[in-house]
N, C-alpha and C positions, 0 to 999 in steps of 0.2 A: 504494500500500500504506500509506504513512504517513497519508494522509487518512482511510482507513478505521479504522486503529488509534487515531489521535488526531484525532477529528473537529473539535476546537477548536484544532488546530495553528495557530501564528502564527509567521511568519518575519519578524523585524524586521531590515531592512538596516542594518548598522552602518557599512559602508564600501564604496564602489565606486571601482575604479581601472580606467582604460582605457589600453592601450598598443598602438598599432597595431591589429591585428585581434583582439586579446584583451581581454576585459572580465572583471575579477575582482570578485566580490561576496561580502562577508563578512556572514553572517547570524547572529542569535541566534534559536534555535528553542525555542519553549515550547509546552506543551500538557498534556493528561492522557490517559493510556492507557485507552481505553474498550473496545477490541476486541483480538483476538490480533494480535501483531506478530512475524514470523519464528518462529512457534511458541510465543511467550511469551504465556501466557494474560493476559487483561485483568486489570490490577491496580488501576486507579484512581490509579496513581502519577503525580505531576506530573513533567514533564521540562523541562530547561533546559540546552541544549548549543549549541556553536558549529558552524557549517557554512559551507563556502565553495564557491562555484560559479565555474568558469572557462568562459566562453563564447568560442568563436571565431566571429567574424562576418565574412562576405564578402558584399559588395553588399547589405547590410541584412538578410541571412539568417543565422540561427544554423546553422553547419555542423557544429560539434562542441560537446560539453558534458562537463565533468568535474565531479563532485561529490565533495567531501571533507568528511567529518563526524567529529566527536569521538565515535565509537561507544563508546569506553571509558566516558566519562561517561554516555552514554545508557543503556548496558546496566547500569552500576552503579546508576543511578537506578531502573531496572526490577527490580533485585534479582537479576540473573543473573550478576553479576561482583562480586568483592570490592572493597572501598574502594580509593580512589586513594592 
């Protein structure tokens, strides 16, 4: 869904930490809204927010994934939430 709404999306890895079978990746996500996203019409608005992914890896295979994103910042930048 994010790749359709933000075709120029870029996820720059800021930090990667591994502990046992867990890998934590902190990203900075940027792009421009060019299509609808969760019912929000295309606005042409630039986005810049933090996102974190936690992967559980067993025998070289990702078995679980958790994604945590700063949606307050994202939705504020898209104009659907008040300022922070």
